[in-house]
N, C-alpha and C positions, 0 to 999 in steps of 0.2 A: 525160908527161902524156897524150899521144895513146894510148899503150898502155893506160893505166888507163881512159880513156874507152871504148876498144874493148872492154875486158874487162867493164866495167859494162853496156854495150849488149848484149853477148853474153849476160850473165847475165839481164838483163831479158827478152830474147827467149826464153831457155830457160824462164823462169818463165811467160811468157805462153803458150808452147806447151804446157806442162804443164796450165795452166788450161783452155785450149781443149779439150784431149783428156781432161780428167777426166770420168769417168763420172758420170751423174746417179744419184740414189738408186735409181731403178728399174733403171737400167743396171747398177749394181753388183750388184743382186739377181740379174739374169739371168746376169751373169758368174760369180757364185759358184755358181749352179745348174749351169752348164755344167762348172765345174771340179770340183765336189764330187760331182756325180751321174754316172750312167752314160749310155749311148746314149739311153735313154728320156727322161731329163731334157733332154739336148741337143735331141732331137727336139721336145719340148714347147716349149722356149724358141724354137727356130727357127720353129715354127709361129706363135707369138705375134709374133715379130719380123716375119714375113711378113705376118700379118694386120693389124698396126698400121703397116706400112710404115716401120719404124725405119731411121733413117739415122745413128744414133749410132756414130761410127767406133770408139770405144773398145770397144764391145760387139761390133761386126761383126768387128773385128780378132781378138778372142778366138775368135769363131765360125769365122773363116777358118782359124785355126791348128788348132783342134780338127778341122775337116774334113780338112785336109791330113794330120793324124795318123791319121784313122780311115777314109779312103775306100778303103783296101785291105782292110779287114776283111771277112770273108765272112758274118758273122751278119746276119740280115735287119734287126734293129732299128738297128744301126749304119748300114747302107746307107740305111735310111729317114730316119735323123737327118741324114745328109749330103745326101740329096736335098732335104729341107726347108730345110737350110742353103743349098743352091744357090738355091732359090727366094727365100729371104730376101735373099741377096746380089744377086740379079737385081732384086728389088723396090727395093733401095736406090738403083739408078741410078748407083752410084759405080764408075767405070772402074778404080778402084784394085784391084778384086777380079777383073779379067779374068784375070790369070795363075793365080789359084786355080782358077777354073772351067776354064781351058784345060788345066791339069795333070790335073784329074779326067777331062775328056773324053778325053785322050790315054792315060791310064794306069790308070783305074779298071777293075777286072775285071768289075764288075757292069754289064751292058748297059743296064738301066733307069736306073741312076744316071747313066751317061754321057748318056742321053737327057734327063734332067732338067737336067743341067748345060748341055747344048747350048741348051735352051729358055731357061734363065736368062741365058746369055751374050748372047742376042739382045736382052735388055732393057737391056743396058749400052751406053753410048756406044762407038762403034768406035774413037774416038781414044784412044790409050794415055794413061794417067795419068802425071804426072811423079813420082808417089810410089806406084808399084805395090807391092802387098803381096807379101812374100816369106816363105817358110817360115823360122821362127825369129825373126821380128820381135817376137813375143810369147813370153816364157818362161812356159809354163803352170805350172811348178812354183813359180817365184818369185811369180807372180800369185796362185796358190792360197795360198801361205804368207802373203803380205801381207794377203790378204783374211781369212784366219783370225785374224791378229793384230788386224785392225781390228774384226772381229766380237767378239772377246774383250774388247777395250777398250770397245766400246759396251755390251756386256752388263754389264761392271763398273760403268759409269756409271749404267746403268738400275737396277742393284741398289742402289747407294748412294743413289739418289733414288727410293726406293720410293714407290709410289702416285702418282707424278708423271703428269701428263696425257700427256706424250710416251710414257712407258712403256706406258700403257694403250692408246693409240691406234695404236701401232706406229711412231710417229715420222715417218711419211710425209706427203706433201702431196697435195692433190687435183690439183695441176698435174703430178704424176708419173704420173697415171692416163691411159691412152690406150685408144682403141678396139682391140679384139682381146684385151685382157688377160682372163684367166680369173678366176673368183671367188676361187680360191685365191691367185692372185698379188695381187689387190687386198687381201685380208685380210692377207697377209704384209707389205704396205706400210703399210696404214692401221689394221690391227687389225680386230676384229669391229665390225660396224655397231651403232648404237644399237638399231635394229630393222630388220626386213625384211618385205616383202610380195611377192606375186606375182599375176599374172592371165593369162588366156589372151587371144589376139588374134583378130581376125576371120579370119586365115589358117587358124585351126583348122577352119573350116567350108568352106574352098575345096575342091571335089571333085578338082581336079587338082594340088593341092599334095602330090604323092606323097612328096617328100623330107621335108616337114614342117618346113621352116625357119621361124623366127620365129613359132611358134605359142604360145610361152609367154615371158613376161618376168618377171624377178625384179628387185626394186628394193631396194637397200641404202640406208638412211637414216642419215646421220651428223649428230647434233645439232650445230648451229652451223657446219656445214661444207657440207652439201648432200646430194645423192643421186646414186647411180650405177645406171644401168639396164643390165641384161644381157638377152640373148636367146639362144635355142638355134639351132643350125645345122641340126638334123635330128631326126627321131623316134628315130634310132638312137644318139644320144649324150646323155650326161648332163652334158656340159661346156657351161657358159654363158659367153659372152664379152661384154665391155663394148660396149654399143651407144651410150650417151650418158652424158656426165658433166655434172651440173648443180651448179655451185657456188652456194651460198646461205647466207650467214651467219645468216639468220633461220630456217633449217630447224629445226623442233621435234624432229625425230628419230623421230616416230611417224606412222603413216598417218592 
């Protein structure tokens, strides 16, 4: 009887563990981008994770594994991706990733990459984690395969329920949207907005705003859901990131 009880408790603990570490919808989107894309995709995801201060372990574990796989590569884009990954791990504040950054510091051939890892390591607690991340804890091939099967299943459901609201909207929730996400990432999660508008800000006229940050804002309006406000980071990029999310069930969807 005691053995049966112990087995039941162990099974429940395992299920709870799986639930705790299950990726959110936006997290799963980031994971699949890193697994199916090249270094440029990894770099863009790492930038977003850094900008929104993500602490989602399921996502960061995949990022850590990709970094450990790629930090020896000599091409510039891969090094840039790992550098942004280091910044994202540092911003998470999770000592679990100290061994990842320490390995890059000690063994990466790229000097600038080692420098980024050193700076990121200073942002993590000095006390070692009781669950440090080690290479191989995430099987990227299996993760990619399971993600592909899940996407195929979701596409099949969406196809059988043609013209459903979920299929039209992208199936995501406003609660999945965070600061730092790009317009492309938001559309991938929520679908296209009902309408959108844009306007310049007072910073457009500041004589010493040489960088040109926050001079333009774009607003996505989703009928019955709310609106999402994006801004630019400089004159020299056309990428807009989420500044504010306003949930409003009474949103008409038009300016």
